[in-house]
C-alpha positions as CSV (number, residue, x, y, z in Angstrom):
1,X,82.2,266.9,-30.7
2,X,84.4,268.6,-33.3
3,X,84.8,267.4,-36.8
4,X,87.6,264.8,-37.1
5,X,90.8,266.7,-38.0
6,X,91.8,266.4,-41.6
7,X,88.8,264.4,-42.6
8,X,86.7,265.0,-45.7
9,X,83.2,264.1,-46.5
10,X,83.9,260.8,-48.2
11,X,86.2,259.5,-45.5
12,X,83.7,260.5,-42.8
13,X,80.9,258.7,-44.6
14,X,83.1,255.5,-44.8
15,X,83.9,255.8,-41.1
16,X,80.2,256.1,-40.3
17,X,79.5,253.0,-42.2
18,X,82.4,251.1,-40.6
19,X,81.4,252.0,-37.1
20,X,77.7,251.4,-37.8
21,X,78.6,247.9,-39.1
22,X,80.4,247.0,-35.9
23,X,77.7,248.4,-33.6
24,X,74.8,246.8,-35.4
25,X,76.6,243.4,-35.6
26,X,77.3,243.6,-31.9
27,X,74.1,245.1,-30.5
28,X,71.4,244.7,-33.2
29,X,69.9,247.4,-35.4
30,X,67.1,248.3,-33.0
31,X,69.5,248.9,-30.1
32,X,71.8,251.2,-32.0
33,X,71.0,254.9,-32.0
34,X,72.4,257.7,-34.2
35,X,74.0,259.2,-31.1
36,X,75.9,256.0,-30.5
37,X,77.1,256.0,-34.0
38,X,78.2,259.6,-33.8
39,X,80.2,258.9,-30.6
40,X,81.9,255.9,-32.2
41,X,82.9,258.0,-35.2
42,X,83.9,261.1,-33.2
43,X,81.5,263.6,-34.7
44,X,78.4,265.5,-33.6
45,X,75.1,263.8,-34.1
46,X,74.1,266.5,-36.5
47,X,77.1,265.7,-38.6
48,X,75.7,262.3,-39.3
49,X,72.8,263.8,-41.1
50,X,75.1,265.5,-43.6
51,X,75.8,262.0,-44.9
52,X,72.8,259.9,-44.1
53,X,69.2,260.9,-43.6
54,X,68.5,258.3,-41.0
55,X,69.6,255.0,-39.5
56,X,67.6,253.1,-42.0
57,X,69.6,254.6,-44.9
58,X,72.8,253.5,-43.2
59,X,71.5,249.9,-42.9
60,X,70.4,249.8,-46.5
61,X,73.8,251.1,-47.6
62,X,75.6,248.5,-45.5
63,X,73.5,245.7,-47.0
64,X,73.6,246.9,-50.6
65,X,77.3,247.6,-50.5
66,X,78.0,244.1,-49.2
67,X,75.8,242.4,-51.9
68,X,77.1,244.6,-54.7
69,X,80.7,244.0,-53.8
70,X,80.1,240.2,-53.5
71,X,78.5,240.1,-57.0
72,X,81.4,242.1,-58.5
73,X,84.0,239.9,-56.8
74,X,82.4,236.8,-58.2
75,X,82.6,238.3,-61.8
76,X,86.4,238.3,-61.4
77,X,86.6,234.5,-60.8
78,X,88.2,232.8,-63.8
79,X,85.8,230.1,-65.1
80,X,87.3,229.8,-68.6
81,X,87.3,226.2,-69.9
82,X,85.7,224.7,-66.8
83,X,82.7,222.3,-66.7
84,X,79.7,223.0,-64.5
85,X,81.1,220.8,-61.6
86,X,84.4,222.7,-61.6
87,X,82.5,226.0,-61.7
88,X,80.4,225.0,-58.8
89,X,83.6,224.0,-57.0
90,X,85.0,227.5,-57.7
91,X,81.8,229.1,-56.4
92,X,81.8,227.2,-53.1
93,X,85.5,228.2,-52.5
94,X,84.8,231.8,-53.6
95,X,81.8,232.1,-51.2
96,X,83.6,230.8,-48.2
97,X,86.9,232.6,-48.7
98,X,85.1,235.9,-49.5
99,X,82.6,235.9,-46.7
100,X,84.5,234.5,-43.7
101,X,86.7,237.6,-43.3
102,X,83.5,239.7,-43.5
103,X,81.5,238.1,-40.7
104,X,79.8,241.3,-39.5
105,X,78.5,242.2,-43.0
106,X,77.3,238.7,-43.6
107,X,75.6,238.6,-40.2
108,X,73.8,241.9,-40.8
109,X,72.8,241.0,-44.3
110,X,70.7,238.1,-43.0
111,X,69.7,239.0,-39.4
112,X,68.6,242.5,-40.1
113,X,66.5,241.9,-43.2
114,X,63.5,242.1,-40.8
115,X,64.6,245.7,-40.0
116,X,64.2,247.0,-43.5
117,X,61.3,249.1,-44.6
118,X,59.3,247.3,-47.4
119,X,60.8,249.3,-50.3
120,X,64.3,248.8,-49.0
121,X,63.6,245.1,-48.4
122,X,62.6,244.7,-52.1
123,X,65.8,246.4,-53.1
124,X,68.1,244.1,-51.1
125,X,66.1,241.0,-52.1
126,X,66.7,241.9,-55.7
127,X,70.5,241.8,-55.1
128,X,70.2,238.6,-53.1
129,X,68.2,237.0,-56.0
130,X,71.0,237.9,-58.4
131,X,73.4,235.9,-56.3
132,X,71.0,233.0,-56.0
133,X,70.7,233.0,-59.8
134,X,74.4,232.5,-60.1
135,X,74.1,229.1,-58.3
136,X,70.9,228.1,-60.0
137,X,72.4,228.8,-63.4
138,X,75.5,226.7,-62.6
139,X,73.3,223.8,-61.5
140,X,71.2,224.1,-64.6
141,X,74.4,224.0,-66.7
142,X,75.4,220.9,-64.9
143,X,72.0,219.3,-65.6
144,X,72.4,220.1,-69.3
145,X,75.9,218.7,-69.3
146,X,74.7,215.5,-67.7
147,X,76.9,216.1,-64.6
148,X,74.2,216.7,-62.0
149,X,71.3,214.5,-61.2
150,X,68.6,216.6,-59.4
151,X,64.9,217.2,-59.8
152,X,64.7,221.0,-59.2
153,X,67.6,223.4,-59.9
154,X,66.0,226.2,-57.8
155,X,65.6,223.9,-54.7
156,X,69.1,222.6,-55.2
157,X,70.5,226.1,-55.4
158,X,68.8,227.1,-52.2
159,X,70.2,224.0,-50.5
160,X,73.7,224.8,-51.6
161,X,73.5,228.5,-50.5
162,X,72.0,227.5,-47.2
163,X,74.9,225.2,-46.6
164,X,77.8,227.5,-47.5
165,X,76.1,230.5,-45.8
166,X,76.1,228.5,-42.6
167,X,79.9,228.4,-42.4
168,X,79.9,231.9,-40.9
169,X,77.8,230.8,-37.9
170,X,80.4,228.2,-36.6
171,X,83.8,229.1,-38.1
172,X,86.4,230.1,-35.6
173,X,89.8,231.5,-36.8
174,X,91.7,229.3,-34.2
175,X,89.6,226.2,-34.9
176,X,91.0,222.9,-36.0
177,X,90.2,223.3,-39.7
178,X,91.9,225.8,-42.0
179,X,89.8,227.7,-44.5
180,X,91.2,225.6,-47.3
181,X,90.2,222.4,-45.6
182,X,86.7,223.8,-44.9
183,X,86.4,224.6,-48.6
184,X,87.4,221.0,-49.5
185,X,84.7,219.6,-47.2
186,X,82.0,221.9,-48.5
187,X,82.9,221.3,-52.1
188,X,82.6,217.5,-51.6
189,X,79.3,217.9,-49.8
190,X,78.0,220.3,-52.4
191,X,78.8,218.1,-55.3
192,X,77.2,215.1,-53.6
193,X,74.1,217.1,-53.0
194,X,73.6,217.8,-56.7
195,X,74.3,214.2,-57.6
196,X,77.7,214.6,-59.2
197,X,79.1,211.3,-60.3
198,X,82.6,212.1,-59.0
199,X,81.5,213.9,-55.8
200,X,84.0,212.1,-53.7
201,X,86.7,214.2,-55.3
202,X,87.1,218.0,-54.8
203,X,88.4,219.9,-57.8
204,X,91.5,221.9,-57.6
């Protein structure tokens, strides 16, 4: 196949990542070949290697980009003047609203961890840990403020993350609940799980 008319290197690399994301989410990493990716992009197989050394490099890029962008997006959330319960409320809403439109990236970031080579697995786990620390630190802050009653902040953080991550497995765009209503439910459940005294109320 000929090079895509009018394309440049950066645009082609982004197209490779986009098509790889869709293919891997649909078929699984093991079932996707470089030839399949090339056909989806509209380039020769050899052209892929001008951008990525192998399929593993593509997977690592997809995962690292997703986590890095997630972390950067969280940094833009305004937490000024909020107590820990309100910050945790913001986190839950942020996580759900950010990740639901990115179902393929979220799916791959969890289901294809097993496909990473050891060094790459360590790299991605470091990014995942940074995100986990966000929740853990919010919960510790709530403990210090006397707002949360829990025994172990790390265990509580893993429980919160496990809960909100699960939304992507069942959410349907045409389901009976809006994203906003889902956020309300998960905020209430999260605050109850950390022993917040006013957990019956979702913060706005």
